[in-house]
Every structure is written in structure tokens, then in C-alpha cells.
ROKOLDO-219755 format. One record per atom (N, C-alpha, C, O): x, y, z; residue number from 1; residue in three letters; atom name. Coordinates in pm, whole numbers. Layout:
BEGIN
       x       y       z    n  res  atom
       X       Y       Z  NUM  ALA    CA
...
//
This chain:
BEGIN
       x       y       z    n  res  atom
   18048   11234   19071    1  MET     N
   17933   11323   19066    1  MET    CA
   17815   11248   19004    1  MET     C
   17824   11201   18891    1  MET     O
   17708   11236   19078    2  ALA     N
   17589   11168   19028    2  ALA    CA
   17507   11265   18942    2  ALA     C
   17493   11383   18976    2  ALA     O
   17456   11215   18834    3  VAL     N
   17374   11295   18744    3  VAL    CA
   17240   11227   18731    3  VAL     C
   17232   11107   18703    3  VAL     O
   17133   11304   18750    4  GLY     N
   16998   11251   18735    4  GLY    CA
   16958   11247   18589    4  GLY     C
   17041   11269   18501    4  GLY     O
   16831   11219   18563    5  PRO     N
   16784   11212   18425    5  PRO    CA
   16795   11347   18353    5  PRO     C
   16782   11453   18414    5  PRO     O
   16820   11340   18225    6  GLU     N
   16830   11461   18144    6  GLU    CA
   16689   11514   18116    6  GLU     C
   16598   11438   18084    6  GLU     O
   16673   11646   18128    7  LEU     N
   16545   11709   18100    7  LEU    CA
   16527   11727   17950    7  LEU     C
   16624   11750   17877    7  LEU     O
   16405   11716   17904    8  THR     N
   16377   11737   17762    8  THR    CA
   16364   11887   17734    8  THR     C
   16323   11962   17822    8  THR     O
   16399   11930   17613    9  PRO     N
   16388   12072   17579    9  PRO    CA
   16246   12128   17590    9  PRO     C
   16228   12249   17598    9  PRO     O
   16145   12042   17591   10  SER     N
   16008   12091   17603   10  SER    CA
   15964   12111   17748   10  SER     C
   15855   12162   17772   10  SER     O
   16047   12071   17844   11  SER     N
   16008   12085   17985   11  SER    CA
   16021   12231   18029   11  SER     C
   16109   12303   17981   11  SER     O
   15934   12275   18121   12  PRO     N
   15943   12413   18170   12  PRO    CA
   16077   12443   18238   12  PRO     C
   16127   12555   18228   12  PRO     O
   16134   12346   18305   13  GLU     N
   16262   12367   18373   13  GLU    CA
   16374   12392   18273   13  GLU     C
   16456   12482   18291   13  GLU     O
   16376   12313   18167   14  TYR     N
   16476   12330   18062   14  TYR    CA
   16460   12467   17998   14  TYR     C
   16558   12539   17978   14  TYR     O
   16337   12503   17966   15  GLN     N
   16311   12631   17899   15  GLN    CA
   16352   12749   17987   15  GLN     C
   16398   12851   17936   15  GLN     O
   16335   12735   18120   16  TRP     N
   16377   12840   18211   16  TRP    CA
   16529   12857   18207   16  TRP     C
   16579   12969   18195   16  TRP     O
   16601   12746   18217   17  VAL     N
   16748   12752   18212   17  VAL    CA
   16794   12811   18080   17  VAL     C
   16882   12897   18077   17  VAL     O
   16735   12766   17972   18  GLN     N
   16772   12817   17840   18  GLN    CA
   16748   12968   17830   18  GLN     C
   16830   13040   17773   18  GLN     O
   16636   13016   17885   19  SER     N
   16606   13160   17878   19  SER    CA
   16707   13242   17959   19  SER     C
   16745   13351   17918   19  SER     O
   16749   13190   18073   20  VAL     N
   16850   13260   18154   20  VAL    CA
   16982   13270   18078   20  VAL     C
   17044   13376   18073   20  VAL     O
   17024   13160   18020   21  ILE     N
   17151   13158   17946   21  ILE    CA
   17144   13253   17826   21  ILE     C
   17238   13327   17800   21  ILE     O
   17034   13250   17753   22  GLN     N
   17019   13339   17637   22  GLN    CA
   17018   13485   17679   22  GLN     C
   17075   13570   17611   22  GLN     O
   16954   13515   17792   23  SER     N
   16951   13653   17842   23  SER    CA
   17092   13702   17877   23  SER     C
   17129   13814   17843   23  SER     O
   17168   13619   17944   24  VAL     N
   17305   13656   17980   24  VAL    CA
   17389   13677   17854   24  VAL     C
   17468   13771   17846   24  VAL     O
   17373   13589   17757   25  GLU     N
   17447   13604   17631   25  GLU    CA
   17413   13737   17563   25  GLU     C
   17502   13807   17515   25  GLU     O
   17284   13771   17559   26  ARG     N
   17243   13897   17496   26  ARG    CA
   17299   14018   17571   26  ARG     C
   17348   14113   17510   26  ARG     O
   17290   14013   17703   27  ARG     N
   17333   14128   17783   27  ARG    CA
   17484   14148   17781   27  ARG     C
   17531   14261   17784   27  ARG     O
   17558   14039   17775   28  THR     N
   17705   14051   17779   28  THR    CA
   17768   14054   17640   28  THR     C
   17882   14097   17624   28  THR     O
   17694   14007   17540   29  GLY     N
   17750   13998   17406   29  GLY    CA
   17850   13885   17391   29  GLY     C
   17928   13882   17296   29  GLY     O
   17849   13793   17486   30  THR     N
   17942   13680   17487   30  THR    CA
   17865   13549   17480   30  THR     C
   17764   13532   17549   30  THR     O
   17912   13458   17398   31  TRP     N
   17849   13326   17388   31  TRP    CA
   17890   13240   17506   31  TRP     C
   18005   13244   17551   31  TRP     O
   17795   13163   17556   32  SER     N
   17827   13072   17666   32  SER    CA
   17888   12944   17609   32  SER     C
   17891   12923   17488   32  SER     O
   17934   12861   17697   33  ARG     N
   17986   12731   17655   33  ARG    CA
   17888   12621   17696   33  ARG     C
   17926   12504   17707   33  ARG     O
   17763   12658   17719   34  TRP     N
   17660   12563   17759   34  TRP    CA
   17642   12458   17650   34  TRP     C
   17631   12491   17532   34  TRP     O
   17639   12332   17691   35  ASN     N
   17626   12223   17594   35  ASN    CA
   17480   12190   17561   35  ASN     C
   17454   12096   17486   35  ASN     O
   17386   12265   17617   36  GLY     N
   17245   12243   17587   36  GLY    CA
   17181   12132   17668   36  GLY     C
   17068   12091   17639   36  GLY     O
   17249   12084   17768   37  ARG     N
   17195   11975   17849   37  ARG    CA
   17163   12025   17990   37  ARG     C
   17238   12103   18049   37  ARG     O
   17050   11976   18042   38  VAL     N
   17008   12007   18179   38  VAL    CA
   16967   11875   18242   38  VAL     C
   16891   11798   18184   38  VAL     O
   17017   11851   18362   39  TYR     N
   16988   11726   18433   39  TYR    CA
   16918   11755   18565   39  TYR     C
   16940   11858   18627   39  TYR     O
   16833   11663   18606   40  GLU     N
   16773   11671   18738   40  GLU    CA
   16880   11642   18843   40  GLU     C
   16973   11565   18818   40  GLU     O
   16866   11704   18959   41  GLU     N
   16958   11678   19070   41  GLU    CA
   16902   11561   19151   41  GLU     C
   16795   11574   19210   41  GLU     O
   16973   11448   19154   42  PRO     N
   16920   11330   19223   42  PRO    CA
   16930   11336   19376   42  PRO     C
   16862   11261   19445   42  PRO     O
   17014   11425   19428   43  ASN     N
   17037   11430   19572   43  ASN    CA
   16963   11551   19629   43  ASN     C
   16998   11665   19596   43  ASN     O
   16861   11530   19716   44  PRO     N
   16785   11644   19771   44  PRO    CA
   16872   11739   19854   44  PRO     C
   16832   11852   19879   44  PRO     O
   16989   11694   19895   45  LYS     N
   17080   11782   19969   45  LYS    CA
   17123   11902   19885   45  LYS     C
   17154   12007   19940   45  LYS     O
   17125   11887   19755   46  TYR     N
   17175   11991   19666   46  TYR    CA
   17066   12060   19585   46  TYR     C
   17097   12125   19485   46  TYR     O
   16942   12047   19623   47  LEU     N
   16834   12114   19551   47  LEU    CA
   16856   12264   19548   47  LEU     C
   16891   12324   19650   47  LEU     O
   16837   12323   19434   48  GLY     N
   16853   12468   19421   48  GLY    CA
   16995   12513   19392   48  GLY     C
   17023   12632   19397   48  GLY     O
   17085   12421   19363   49  THR     N
   17222   12459   19330   49  THR    CA
   17244   12447   19180   49  THR     C
   17169   12380   19109   49  THR     O
   17347   12511   19134   50  ALA     N
   17380   12500   18992   50  ALA    CA
   17531   12485   18979   50  ALA     C
   17583   12474   18868   50  ALA     O
//
């Protein structure tokens, strides 16, 4: 599995992912196992996937 560059916490993309995860945690009352890392997808074939 190829991994692109890691996004910085100040990037809008990182902040969006973080807000989604925090919202799910609040709504479900369950902590995620997210490691706090977000990477760019290097392969355009997989853009928009998670």
C-alpha cells in the first residue's frame, strides 16, 4: 500500500477529517482508534476513498 505525504494538523483537509471523527465520537459516545495521522492519496485512481 503506497502512502503519500502526511498532512499537517493545520491543513484544511486534516481539520476536516478531525472534525468528522470528533463528531462521530460525540454522537456515538465511543472513542475512535484514529492515530491522528492523515496522508495524501498518491494514486489518482483512488481519489475520494477512505
